[in-house]
N, C-alpha and C positions, 0 to 999 in steps of 0.2 A: 519334967526334964526340958531345960531351956540350953539350946546350942547357938553358937555364935555364927553369924553371917558376915562375910565381909565383902569388897569389892576386889576381884582379882584383876580386872583390867576394864578400862572404861574409854571411848571416843565418842565422836559426834553422831555416830550411828547406832551403837548398842554399849549395854554394859555386862560383862561377864562377873555373876555372881557366884560364891561359894560358899559352903558351909560345914560344919563338923561333920565328920564322917561317923555312921554307926552302922556296925556289921550286921547284915541281913535286912537292913531297912529298904524301903523303897520311899522316895521324896516327891511330896506334891507341893509344889509352888502355888502359892495362892496370894490374890492381890486385895486390898480393900478398896473399894470403889466409892464412888461420892455419894452413893446411897447408903454407905455404911454397912454392904454386904460384902463377903468375901466370896470371892469366885476363883475358879481353878485357872491357871495360866498354862500349866506343863506338869506333866507327871514324868520322873526320870529314875534311873537306877544309880545315876551319877551323882556325887556330891557338887554339882556345878551345873548352871545353865547360862546362856547368852539370852538377853532380854533386850529387844529392840527398842528404841526410843519412842517409836509410836503408842509402845503400850503405857509409857509412864505416865501420859497426861490423864489416864484411866484412873490412877490407884494413888490413895494417900501414903500406904505402904505395903510393903511385900514381905510374907515372911515363909518360911518351910516348914509344912507338918511331917513327921518322921511317922512311918506306918511300917507294922509288920503284919503279916498274913496269919489269920487265926485258923487252923485247920477244923476246929470244932465249930467254930461259927461260920466257916468258909467265907470268910471277910477281912478287907483290911481294917487293923485296929490303929486309931493313932495313938501314938505312945508319946508324942511329945511337939514340941515346936520350937523353931528357932527365934532369935530376938527378931524384931521388926527392922526392915532396912526402907528408910524414907528415900525414893528416887530424887534425884536434882532435876528440878521440872525444867523443860526446855523453854526457849523463849519464841514461841511460835509466831507468824505472822497473823494477822487478824483477818478473819473472811467475815463479810456482812451478808446476810441473807434478805432476800425480798420476795415475797408473792405475790404473783400477777393471776388474776382470771384469764384462762384461756379458752380457745373454742374446744380445746381438746381436754380441759380439766383444770388444774392449777399447775402454774410453771414456778419453780423455785429458780431463782438467779442466785449464784453463788459469786459475790463481788468482792474483787480485790485488785489492786494495782498489778500482782504478780501472776502469771500463768504457770498452772499445775499440770502434772501428766495424768492426773485422776483425782476423782473426788469420791468420798464417801458420804452417803447422807443417813443419819440415826434418827429413828422416831421413839419416842417416849410411850412406852407400854407398861402400865402400872407404874411401878417406882423405878423401874429400869429404862434405859436407852438401848434399844436394839437396832442393828443393822438393818437398814432399809433397801438401799440400793446403791450401784456404783455407775459412775459415769466419767467419761473422759473430757466431757465440755463442762463449762461453767454454768448451763443451765440444763435443767430436766424438766419434763412435763409428765404428770401423773393424775389419773383420777383418785389415787389413794390417799392424797394429801387430805388432812381434815383440818377445818376451820377450827383455831384455839388448841388445836393439839400442840405440843412442844416438837422441834426438830433441831438439829445441829449438823453441821457439815466439816469433812476434814480434807484439807487437801495435800495431794503426796507428789513429790518430785522423784523423777527416777535418777537414780546414781548406780551405775553398773547394773546389776540385775535386782537390785533392791529397790521398791518404792519407800522413800524416807518420808514421814509425816512433817510438814512444813507449815501448815497454817491450819486455824481452826477457828470456828464461829463460836459466839454464845450459843446458849440453849434458849430458842425464842419461839414464841406461839405463832402459829400460821393465821396470820392476819393479813387480807389483801392489801396490796400497795394501791394507795390512792394518790396518783400523780395529779398535782394542779397545773394546769395550762400556764404557760408564760408567753413570751412574745414569739414571732415567727422569725426566728433567725437563721434557722437552717429548713431547708426543704428536702426531705428525704423521700426518694423516687424509687418505688418498687415496681419494676415492670413483672406482669404476671401472665404465666400461661401453662395450663394444664399441670398445676404444682400441689393439688391437694394434699399431697404426702409429707410436704416439709414447709407450706406456706405459714401456718400457724407458728411453728418454730422460728421462722424469720422475722415474724411480724411481733412475736413476743419479746425478741432479744433487742428490738428497738425502742418497744414501748417500755420494759423495765429498767433501762438505761437511767442514769443520773442526769440526764440531760432533759429539761422540760420545755425548752425554748425552740420548738419544733412544729412542723406539720409534715405529716407523712401521706403521700400520694401514691395509692395504689392503683396501678393502671392495668386493668384486666384487658388482654389481648385476644379477645373472644375464646376463652377458655371453654373446652367442652367437658370438663370434669366438674368436681364441686368447688373448685377455686373461686368463682364467683360468690357463690353461698358463703364461704368463708370470709373472703374480703367483706361482703355487706354485714357480716356479723361483727366484725371489727369496727367497723364505721357505725355502727347501731350501738356498739357497747362502749366505745371510746370517740365519738363524735368530735370531741374539742381538739382532737389530735390528729385523727384518720379521715379522710376522704377517698372514697372509692369511685372510678371512672370506669365506666364499661365502654369497649369499643370493638368495631369488626377486627378480625385478625389481618394484621398488616406485617409483623415482625417486629423483632425487639427495637429497631433504631427510631421505627415510627412512635413505637410505644413510650420510649425515653423522650421523644421530643414532645409528646402530649404532656407528658409531666413537666418539661421544661417550660413549655408554654404557660401552664398553669400555676409554676412555682409562684409564691410570695415573699420568699425571703431573701435575705442578704447572701445567703451561700447555698449552695446545691450540692446534694450527696446522690450517690447510687447505691443501692444494696440489691444484690440478685436474689431472687425469690428462694434459692435453694441454700443458702449461706447464712450465717450470724453475725452480729456483731458485739463486741467487747462491750459490757456496761459503761465503761469510760470513754470508750472511743470519740463519739462527736463531741463530747463536752471537751476533751484533751484538744481535738483537732481546732474546735472553735476557740478556744482560750487562746493558742498560739496563733491564730490567725488573727483575733483582734490584739494581741499584744505586740506584735510584729508588722501588723498591717499588711498580710499576706494576701497574694491573688490566689494562692493554692497552697493548702496544708495537707500533707501526705503522711499516713500512717503505715506501721507495718503489717504485715500479712502472715497468719498463721496457715499453713498449707497442711491440711489433713490427708494423708495419703493412704493410712489403712489404720486399723483398730491400735490406738495407743502409740502411735507413731506420728510426728510431726514436724515441720520444720517451720523457722521464722524468716521469711525473706527480708532482708537488710538487716545487718547486724550494728545496731547503734547502741552503744554501751553508755554513754553519757545520757544524764537526766535533760538536759536542754534540748531546745528547737535548734536542729542546725539551719541556717538562714542562707540560701543562694540566691544570687543575682541569676539571669538568663544565662551569661557568658559561663558562670561557674557551673551551674546545672548541665550545661552542654557539654562542659568539659568532663565532669564526672561520668555523665552517661557515657561518653563514647570512649572513656578510659575504663570501663567495667568495674568502677568501684563499686555500683550496686547493680544487683539482679535487675534484668530488663523487665520481668513482669511487674517490678514494682512501678516501673513507668508505665506501661502499656495498659494495665487494668485500670478500670473506671471506678472500682468501688471501694478504694481504700484512701478517698480524698473528699475534701470538702473544695469547691471552687467558687469564685465570686459569680452570683448569679446574672450581673451585667454582662460579663465576657461569655458564660454558657449561651445566653439567649442571643447574643451577637452571631455565636459559631455553634450551632446545635449538632447533632449526628447528621452526617452525610447519610442519606437514604439508601444504605447497602444492607444487609442483614448478615454476610459473612465478615468476620473480623472487622466489625464495627467498631471495637474498642481501640485498634489499630489506626483506623482511618479517625476517630475522636482525638485520642489523646495527643498523638503525634502533631495534629494540626493546631490544637488550642493551645499546647505549649508556646507556640511561637508568637500567641498574643499575651503571655503573661510576663510579669517582670521580677516579682518577687515570690520563691518559693521557699516553703519550710516543710523540713522532715522531723516528724515528730516520734520521740523514742517509746512513749508510753501509751500509744493509740492503737488497737488491734483489730483487724478484720479477719474472720475465719472463713476462708475459701475451703470448703468440704468437697474434694475431687471424689470421694466415695459415693457422692450421690449422683446419679445420671441427672443432669439439670434440663432444663427446657428453654433457659433464656439466652444463654450466650452464644458464642459461635457455633453454627451447624455442624461444622466439622474442622477439625485440624490435621487431618490426615495427608500430610504433606507427602508422604511416600507411597501414596495409594497406588496401586497398580491397576485400577479400573480406568475406564474411559474419560472419567473425570478429572484425574489427577493434572493434566495441564492446566483444565479450568479453575481448579483451586488454587494452583500456583499463580494464574494470571489474576485472580482475585486478590491473592496476598499482595502481589507485586504493585496492584493498583492502591491497595491500602496503604502500602510503605511510601509511595510518591505522591500520594494525595495531597500532602502537605506542601509540596513543590509548587503545584498550581494554585491551590487555595491558601496557604499559610502567609504568615505576616513576610510583606515583602522587603521590609527593612532589613530581614532576617535572610534572604535568599540563599547566601552561600552556605550558612549552616545547614538550612533545610535540604539543599541539594547533596552536600557532603554527607549528612546524617542518613539519606536516604539510600544513597550508594553503599556507604560502608554497612547499613542495616541488610541491603540485600545481598552483598559479599559476605558478610557475616553468617547469615542464614547459609547460603550455599556451602562456605566451608564448614560449619558446625554440623550440618547434615550429609557431610561426606557427599557433595554433589559435584564438585570441580572435577572437570576431566573425566568423570565418570558417567554423566547424565548430561550430554549435550542439549537433548531437547528442552530439558527443564530449565539448565543454564541459560538457555537461549530465550526464555521468558523473562527472566532477569537483566541480561545482557542488551534486549531491546529497549528497556527501559533506562539503563546506563548510557546507552549510545544516544539516545534522543535526547536526554535531559543534560547530557555531557556535551552534546554539541551545541545546545540551546543555550547552555549557560557558560560556554567557555571553561568547562571544569578543570582542565590542566592549570590555570591559573588561580583554581580556588586555593587559598591559604591554608585552609584546614585540610584539605585531600593532600597538599605538599608536604605537610608535615607528617602523613601516616605513608610511608613509603611503600607498604605490603598493598594498601588498597589504591595507592596512586598507580603503581605499575600495573594491576589488574585492569583497573579503568583505561589507562593508556593502550593496554593489549587490545581491550574491547573496541576502542576508538578506531582502532587499525583494521578491524573486520567489517567495515561497511558492506562488503558485497556478500558478506555469509550471512547476514541478518534479513 
């Protein structure tokens, strides 16, 4: 018996197949894989089935076996099959695989210009490829990867409630990636403190990138766990790229400044020890920086909030680098075109070393990113925003490097101290930034303080907290005759608030 199989419906996500009905039969849908073995896809009592596209890449053809149950033998007997259906192959994006020797085993980097919601990794077992593991990141580390065994990976994009296969790699042997040292064009500074649980994950992501013209400075800030041992292992294993420096515990600003002091490259980048970088990040940032002679090149940020859920900070749909001078950057920042984290963070950027060395981190360990970035921007003339460079900020991990606390709404005795520290970080650039841009800096700091109070619903509700920010608005407003500031005058809301604060001298 040979029955017909036809396509009832097809779209970009799935195909509905149907076949001739046979009374009393049960149907088993089978697929011929690339090892020329038929395997069962689904068993059904209906003469039709929905097949998702992620199955199509596995099968040369698909057919249906018709079965009837034999009471005498107490089993299903195949009584015939359908004609084979040859699936239309989907054009998947190409994924590249690289394997790296890691402190914790072998790290597999799944490399592509695209970002996927999850990845499947398959391992060759005998003549078949079996599912090995699932990951939401483009890099996984395991002691179970075997040298010379074959693997391949799939990338899935979430659409509604379905994960759709969108990318696939070749089947390749596990061969350790041997990176040849290039020039020192970027110095990547990684401050380390008690990060044994995730340090190797971070360093692996830097090493397995496709950028070879770099030095990696691991600055251990007096860690008490196994972090120094891990850092030393990488220096020994990858000495051409990595230097480890051990110092007494002083805090993240001192630690980053030690890296700045030792950096020998044209550009400096920062990576926190609990995050990872996309394989193309530093290459794409440097390529843009050289092409457009940028003082700073800024990439996107993938913010991991919870499993299989992330957001991308800054939506750039074009493939080109957006080039801004200081005035345009200042305008965009203060008209909320970009998410503020894009500007404040230190780690999604590369910056000319000469400028960073002249203006390192102020020696504060709370809100150090706010101190640094707001100040150094005033000394930069040419900004580039790069659409295909990604930094992964993993908020699910309790890090040990960044701001010690950002609990602005804390009810404990420290809340006013925390607000004073954040205020000081916000206004630091007024006293220390480029004096040729003082009007910009004064307005930007006042607006930042006002926006913060408004966003956190502090205005008219928490006079003690608002008083912390109003004190700075008053002092700098008087010192720099802020009511004549052209930028402030263009923002009526902030102007009116500032004018009100300046009239409250006796209350401050």
